[in-house]
C-alpha positions as CSV (number, residue, x, y, z in Angstrom):
1,M,103.7,98.1,100.7
2,F,107.6,98.4,100.3
3,H,109.8,99.3,97.4
4,G,112.9,97.8,97.1
5,L,113.9,94.6,97.9
6,V,111.4,92.1,99.2
7,L,112.5,88.6,100.3
8,T,109.8,85.8,101.2
9,T,109.8,82.5,101.9
10,N,106.5,81.3,100.1
11,F,106.4,79.5,97.0
12,D,103.0,81.2,95.7
13,E,102.7,84.4,93.8
14,T,100.7,86.2,96.2
15,L,103.0,89.1,96.6
16,E,103.5,89.6,92.7
17,T,99.5,89.7,92.6
18,V,99.4,92.3,95.3
19,Y,102.4,94.2,94.1
20,G,100.3,94.3,90.6
21,V,97.3,95.5,91.6
22,C,98.7,98.3,93.3
23,D,100.5,99.1,90.0
24,C,103.7,98.4,91.4
25,L,105.2,95.4,89.5
26,F,108.5,94.2,90.4
27,E,111.2,94.7,88.1
28,T,112.8,91.4,89.0
29,V,111.2,88.1,90.5
30,S,114.1,85.5,91.3
31,H,115.1,82.7,93.7
32,P,118.1,80.7,94.9
33,G,120.2,79.4,92.2
34,H,120.7,83.3,90.7
35,P,123.0,85.7,91.9
36,V,120.4,88.4,92.3
37,L,121.1,89.8,95.8
38,E,124.3,91.3,94.9
39,Q,122.4,93.3,92.5
40,F,120.0,94.9,95.1
41,I,122.8,95.3,97.6
42,R,124.6,97.4,95.2
43,N,121.5,99.1,93.7
44,P,119.0,99.8,96.8
45,K,116.5,101.2,94.5
46,H,115.8,98.5,92.5
47,H,112.4,97.0,93.3
48,G,112.4,93.1,93.5
49,L,111.3,90.3,95.0
50,F,113.6,87.1,96.2
51,K,112.1,84.2,96.9
52,M,114.3,82.4,99.1
53,H,112.8,78.8,98.7
54,G,112.1,79.0,95.3
55,T,108.7,79.1,93.4
56,V,106.4,76.4,92.3
57,I,103.9,78.3,89.8
58,G,104.8,80.1,86.6
59,N,107.3,80.1,84.1
60,L,110.5,80.5,87.1
61,I,110.1,76.9,88.0
62,E,113.4,75.2,88.6
63,Y,113.1,72.2,90.5
64,E,116.7,71.9,91.2
65,N,116.8,75.4,92.8
66,I,113.3,74.8,95.0
67,V,114.2,74.4,98.6
68,F,111.7,72.0,100.1
69,T,114.0,68.9,101.2
70,S,116.5,68.4,103.7
71,A,119.1,68.4,101.1
72,Q,117.9,71.3,99.3
73,Y,117.9,73.2,102.4
74,D,121.3,71.9,103.1
75,R,122.9,72.8,99.6
76,H,121.1,76.3,99.5
77,Y,121.5,77.3,103.1
78,G,124.8,75.2,104.3
79,K,127.6,77.6,106.0
80,D,129.4,78.3,103.0
81,S,127.0,78.3,100.5
82,P,126.5,81.6,98.2
83,L,123.0,82.7,99.3
84,I,124.3,82.4,102.9
85,H,127.1,84.7,101.7
86,D,124.4,87.0,100.0
87,L,122.1,87.2,102.5
88,K,124.7,88.0,105.3
89,A,125.6,91.0,103.0
90,C,122.0,92.1,102.6
91,F,121.1,91.9,106.3
92,G,124.4,93.7,107.1
93,K,123.6,96.6,104.5
94,R,119.7,96.7,104.6
95,I,116.6,97.7,107.1
96,M,114.6,94.5,107.3
97,F,111.1,94.2,108.7
98,F,109.4,91.1,109.4
């Protein structure tokens, strides 16, 4: 698979499982509300997963940071939100595969 930054909109732990089976565990698993995209931009060799809509499984659940309702979407993806700023910087400096 890919080493470095992996972005997903999924809530589940499928990517963590697949990468774990391939013996390529993520150094960091994060989601909205945590300014980690900056870290990936500065250090492209950092291997991490960013769950753009949050997670609903495991010990990373932070209900206030899940992107599920329209109000949560607006808060995290609004025009001047920190997440949008970080995503623009990330997309501007990295090759992205969809």
